[in-house]
N, C-alpha and C positions, 0 to 999 in steps of 0.2 A: 185638715184645716185646724189651726190652733185657736182655742177659745180663751177669752179673758173674761171670766165670770163677773157679773155684777154683784153687788155695787162696787164701784171704784171709789176709793177713799183717798183723802189727802192727809199726810202727816208732815209735821215740821221736824227736821232732823238737824241736831247740833247748831241751831240758830244760824244755819248756812244755806239750807235748801228746803224745798217742799218736795215730797215724793208722792206720786200718784201710784196706788197699788190696786190690783184687782182683788176680788173676794178670796182668792187662794193665796194672797200675799205676794204675788209676783210684782216686782217694781216695773212700771210701765213708762214712767217719765220722771225726770229730775229737773227742778227749776231752781237754779242757784241765785242767791241774792246777797247784797251787801248794803247796809243802811248808812254806813259812814260815807258822807258825800264825796270826799276826795278819793276814797278807795273804790267806791262802786263805779265812778266814772273812769278812773284809771284802769280798772280791771274789766271795764265794759260789762258789768253785771247789772242785773235788774235791781230795783229797790225791793224791799220786802213786800210791799203792797202790790207792785207789778208782778212779782213772782207768784204771790198767792192768787191773784186774779187769773194769771195764765194757767196755773195748775187747776183752778176751779173750772175754767173753760175747757181745758183738756179732759178733765174728769166727766164733763157733760157729753163728750163725744159719744160715749157708749149709748146714751139715751137717744141722741140724735140719729145714730146709725142703726138703732134697733129696728129690726124688721126689713131692712134694706139688703139687697144682694142675696 
């Protein structure tokens, strides 16, 4: 069984996405965004705030699932 050690952190990359990483540096999730209104709706991307909140909620999963299974 593969482990993804805590803590999971969030980093912004190239003003284009947030990356959630485990303590070993393994990328676990990418959340892309575009803040220019015309571009983010045309590309169907999240806004920066939506992507940040989604990444933060994803990073909390490790704590929610801790001790289960």
